[in-house]
Structure formats: C-alpha cells, structure tokens
VMD Tcl script that draws the C-alpha trace (Angstrom):
set ca {
  {0.00 0.00 0.00}
  {1.44 3.34 -1.00}
  {1.72 6.36 1.27}
  {-1.19 8.07 -0.49}
  {-3.34 4.94 0.00}
  {-2.49 4.90 3.71}
  {-3.38 8.58 3.98}
  {-6.71 7.92 2.29}
  {-7.42 5.00 4.63}
  {-6.64 7.15 7.66}
  {-8.80 9.96 6.30}
  {-11.76 7.63 5.72}
  {-11.43 6.13 9.21}
  {-11.26 9.62 10.71}
  {-14.38 10.60 8.77}
  {-16.14 7.45 10.02}
  {-15.36 8.33 13.65}
  {-16.38 11.97 13.22}
  {-19.60 11.02 11.47}
  {-20.42 8.50 14.20}
  {-19.89 11.24 16.80}
  {-22.29 13.46 14.83}
  {-24.86 10.64 14.86}
  {-24.60 10.38 18.64}
  {-25.25 14.11 19.03}
  {-28.28 13.87 16.74}
  {-29.60 10.81 18.61}
  {-29.27 12.62 21.94}
  {-31.34 15.44 20.45}
  {-33.98 13.00 19.20}
  {-33.28 13.87 15.56}
  {-33.66 10.36 14.19}
  {-33.74 10.91 10.43}
  {-30.45 12.84 10.27}
  {-29.02 10.44 12.88}
  {-29.70 7.47 10.61}
  {-28.20 9.40 7.69}
  {-24.98 9.97 9.66}
  {-24.90 6.30 10.72}
  {-25.20 5.24 7.10}
  {-22.26 7.41 6.10}
  {-20.17 6.34 9.09}
  {-20.61 2.74 7.92}
  {-19.92 3.71 4.31}
  {-16.63 5.41 5.23}
  {-15.54 2.50 7.42}
  {-16.40 -0.21 4.88}
  {-14.88 1.71 1.96}
  {-11.48 1.42 3.64}
  {-11.44 -2.27 2.77}
  {-11.80 -1.54 -0.94}
  {-9.45 1.44 -1.33}
  {-6.43 -0.62 -2.46}
  {-8.56 -2.54 -4.98}
  {-10.17 0.61 -6.37}
  {-6.92 2.56 -6.69}
  {-5.05 -0.29 -8.37}
  {-7.80 -1.37 -10.73}
  {-6.68 -0.86 -14.34}
  {-9.08 1.20 -16.38}
  {-9.46 1.43 -20.09}
  {-9.39 4.81 -21.77}
  {-11.12 3.37 -24.81}
  {-14.79 2.46 -24.56}
  {-15.59 -1.11 -25.48}
  {-16.93 -1.55 -28.97}
  {-20.62 -2.16 -29.32}
  {-21.77 -5.35 -31.03}
  {-22.23 -4.84 -34.75}
  {-25.60 -6.59 -34.79}
  {-27.27 -3.92 -32.64}
}
mol new
graphics top color blue
foreach p $ca { graphics top sphere $p radius 0.5 }
foreach p [lrange $ca 0 end-1] q [lrange $ca 1 end] { graphics top cylinder $p $q radius 0.2 }
display resetview
C-alpha cells in the first residue's frame, strides 16, 4: 500500500469516527432521520477502507468497449 493509500485509509477512518460522533449528538437530540443518515455514512466510510487498495489499483481502459455490430 502506497503512502497516499495509507493517507486515504486514515482519512476515511477519521471521517467514520467523526460522522459517528455526529450521529450520537443527533440521537441525543432526538433527531432520528439525520441520525440514521450519519450512521449510514459512518458505515460507508468505514467499509470503503477495505476496498481502497482494490479501487486505486484497478486498471481502467481509456477506450470504450466496442458495441456489437448486430445492434
């Protein structure tokens, strides 16, 4: 894992913790809809860490695949 990948992982984990803290504040205030929204994103940030190396190292094609000639 490169240094930039590690930085991105740390950033996403930090965002997950911050977003979870926001959800706790909203739950304490009884604001359930935005609380659930923050929980969703906290999970998203945490789970996305697992896929960062795969996403950043996935080769991409600059040329669009050709469409079938029979269409």
